[in-house]
PyMOL commands that place a pseudoatom at each C-alpha (Angstrom):
pseudoatom trace, name=CA, resn=MET, resi=1, chain=A, elem=C, hetatm=0, pos=[-36.476, -6.941, -50.582]
pseudoatom trace, name=CA, resn=LYS, resi=2, chain=A, elem=C, hetatm=0, pos=[-37.898, -10.352, -51.458]
pseudoatom trace, name=CA, resn=TYR, resi=3, chain=A, elem=C, hetatm=0, pos=[-41.398, -10.880, -52.848]
pseudoatom trace, name=CA, resn=ASP, resi=4, chain=A, elem=C, hetatm=0, pos=[-43.520, -13.958, -53.580]
pseudoatom trace, name=CA, resn=VAL, resi=5, chain=A, elem=C, hetatm=0, pos=[-44.949, -13.953, -57.106]
pseudoatom trace, name=CA, resn=LYS, resi=6, chain=A, elem=C, hetatm=0, pos=[-48.714, -14.656, -57.070]
pseudoatom trace, name=CA, resn=ARG, resi=7, chain=A, elem=C, hetatm=0, pos=[-49.424, -14.209, -60.813]
pseudoatom trace, name=CA, resn=GLN, resi=8, chain=A, elem=C, hetatm=0, pos=[-47.258, -14.487, -63.900]
pseudoatom trace, name=CA, resn=HIS, resi=9, chain=A, elem=C, hetatm=0, pos=[-45.749, -11.216, -65.098]
pseudoatom trace, name=CA, resn=VAL, resi=10, chain=A, elem=C, hetatm=0, pos=[-42.804, -9.923, -67.090]
pseudoatom trace, name=CA, resn=GLY, resi=11, chain=A, elem=C, hetatm=0, pos=[-40.336, -7.740, -65.219]
pseudoatom trace, name=CA, resn=ASP, resi=12, chain=A, elem=C, hetatm=0, pos=[-36.605, -7.845, -65.775]
pseudoatom trace, name=CA, resn=ARG, resi=13, chain=A, elem=C, hetatm=0, pos=[-37.377, -11.460, -66.791]
pseudoatom trace, name=CA, resn=ASN, resi=14, chain=A, elem=C, hetatm=0, pos=[-40.450, -13.698, -67.009]
pseudoatom trace, name=CA, resn=TYR, resi=15, chain=A, elem=C, hetatm=0, pos=[-41.773, -14.548, -63.512]
pseudoatom trace, name=CA, resn=GLU, resi=16, chain=A, elem=C, hetatm=0, pos=[-44.121, -17.491, -62.921]
pseudoatom trace, name=CA, resn=ALA, resi=17, chain=A, elem=C, hetatm=0, pos=[-46.486, -17.941, -59.969]
pseudoatom trace, name=CA, resn=GLY, resi=18, chain=A, elem=C, hetatm=0, pos=[-44.540, -19.320, -57.000]
pseudoatom trace, name=CA, resn=ASP, resi=19, chain=A, elem=C, hetatm=0, pos=[-41.230, -17.680, -57.923]
pseudoatom trace, name=CA, resn=THR, resi=20, chain=A, elem=C, hetatm=0, pos=[-39.335, -15.336, -55.622]
pseudoatom trace, name=CA, resn=ARG, resi=21, chain=A, elem=C, hetatm=0, pos=[-38.454, -11.890, -56.925]
pseudoatom trace, name=CA, resn=VAL, resi=22, chain=A, elem=C, hetatm=0, pos=[-35.852, -9.588, -55.429]
pseudoatom trace, name=CA, resn=ALA, resi=23, chain=A, elem=C, hetatm=0, pos=[-36.512, -5.923, -56.149]
pseudoatom trace, name=CA, resn=ARG, resi=24, chain=A, elem=C, hetatm=0, pos=[-36.525, -2.464, -54.646]
pseudoatom trace, name=CA, resn=PRO, resi=25, chain=A, elem=C, hetatm=0, pos=[-39.882, -1.643, -52.993]
pseudoatom trace, name=CA, resn=ASP, resi=26, chain=A, elem=C, hetatm=0, pos=[-40.384, 1.560, -54.987]
pseudoatom trace, name=CA, resn=ASP, resi=27, chain=A, elem=C, hetatm=0, pos=[-39.848, -0.318, -58.280]
pseudoatom trace, name=CA, resn=VAL, resi=28, chain=A, elem=C, hetatm=0, pos=[-42.578, -2.904, -57.597]
pseudoatom trace, name=CA, resn=ALA, resi=29, chain=A, elem=C, hetatm=0, pos=[-45.067, -0.902, -55.501]
pseudoatom trace, name=CA, resn=HIS, resi=30, chain=A, elem=C, hetatm=0, pos=[-47.647, -1.008, -58.304]
pseudoatom trace, name=CA, resn=LEU, resi=31, chain=A, elem=C, hetatm=0, pos=[-47.351, -4.829, -58.484]
pseudoatom trace, name=CA, resn=VAL, resi=32, chain=A, elem=C, hetatm=0, pos=[-47.817, -5.164, -54.709]
pseudoatom trace, name=CA, resn=ALA, resi=33, chain=A, elem=C, hetatm=0, pos=[-50.851, -2.863, -54.834]
pseudoatom trace, name=CA, resn=SER, resi=34, chain=A, elem=C, hetatm=0, pos=[-52.446, -4.928, -57.608]
pseudoatom trace, name=CA, resn=GLY, resi=35, chain=A, elem=C, hetatm=0, pos=[-51.793, -8.252, -55.844]
pseudoatom trace, name=CA, resn=VAL, resi=36, chain=A, elem=C, hetatm=0, pos=[-49.246, -9.632, -58.295]
pseudoatom trace, name=CA, resn=LEU, resi=37, chain=A, elem=C, hetatm=0, pos=[-46.543, -9.670, -55.594]
pseudoatom trace, name=CA, resn=THR, resi=38, chain=A, elem=C, hetatm=0, pos=[-46.660, -10.078, -51.822]
pseudoatom trace, name=CA, resn=GLU, resi=39, chain=A, elem=C, hetatm=0, pos=[-43.857, -9.360, -49.393]
pseudoatom trace, name=CA, resn=LYS, resi=40, chain=A, elem=C, hetatm=0, pos=[-42.018, -12.466, -48.331]
pseudoatom trace, name=CA, resn=ALA, resi=41, chain=A, elem=C, hetatm=0, pos=[-42.227, -13.027, -44.589]
pseudoatom trace, name=CA, resn=ALA, resi=42, chain=A, elem=C, hetatm=0, pos=[-38.926, -12.729, -42.748]
pseudoatom trace, name=CA, resn=VAL, resi=43, chain=A, elem=C, hetatm=0, pos=[-37.790, -15.926, -41.081]
pseudoatom trace, name=CA, resn=VAL, resi=44, chain=A, elem=C, hetatm=0, pos=[-37.267, -15.450, -37.358]
pseudoatom trace, name=CA, resn=PRO, resi=45, chain=A, elem=C, hetatm=0, pos=[-34.354, -17.554, -36.105]
pseudoatom trace, name=CA, resn=ASN, resi=46, chain=A, elem=C, hetatm=0, pos=[-34.897, -19.800, -33.099]
pseudoatom trace, name=CA, resn=ASN, resi=47, chain=A, elem=C, hetatm=0, pos=[-33.200, -18.601, -29.948]
pseudoatom trace, name=CA, resn=LYS, resi=48, chain=A, elem=C, hetatm=0, pos=[-32.522, -21.688, -27.862]
pseudoatom trace, name=CA, resn=ALA, resi=49, chain=A, elem=C, hetatm=0, pos=[-31.404, -19.555, -24.926]
pseudoatom trace, name=CA, resn=LEU, resi=50, chain=A, elem=C, hetatm=0, pos=[-34.979, -18.320, -24.384]
pseudoatom trace, name=CA, resn=LYS, resi=51, chain=A, elem=C, hetatm=0, pos=[-36.496, -21.803, -24.216]
pseudoatom trace, name=CA, resn=VAL, resi=52, chain=A, elem=C, hetatm=0, pos=[-36.265, -23.834, -21.010]
pseudoatom trace, name=CA, resn=PRO, resi=53, chain=A, elem=C, hetatm=0, pos=[-36.681, -27.592, -21.438]
pseudoatom trace, name=CA, resn=SER, resi=54, chain=A, elem=C, hetatm=0, pos=[-39.536, -29.100, -19.424]
pseudoatom trace, name=CA, resn=ASN, resi=55, chain=A, elem=C, hetatm=0, pos=[-37.163, -31.313, -17.424]
pseudoatom trace, name=CA, resn=LYS, resi=56, chain=A, elem=C, hetatm=0, pos=[-35.089, -28.329, -16.188]
pseudoatom trace, name=CA, resn=ALA, resi=57, chain=A, elem=C, hetatm=0, pos=[-35.793, -26.008, -13.275]
pseudoatom trace, name=CA, resn=LYS, resi=58, chain=A, elem=C, hetatm=0, pos=[-37.066, -22.564, -14.158]
for i in range(1, 58): cmd.bond("trace and resi %d" % i, "trace and resi %d" % (i + 1))
show_as sticks, trace
zoom trace
C-alpha cells in the first residue's frame, strides 16, 4: 500500500515530508494513527465509454 509522508521520520530509510512510502498496513498502522502517514488516494481511470459528448445524441 502507498502512503504520503506528512512529517519526517526514519523507517527502513529516512523519509522526508512529501515522499511516498510503500509499506504493509500492519507495519505502519502506528504512523497512520499518529498522523505521520496518510493513505495515498487511488487514481480512478477515466472511462471514455461512459461519457457522451455534448454534440452526440443520447
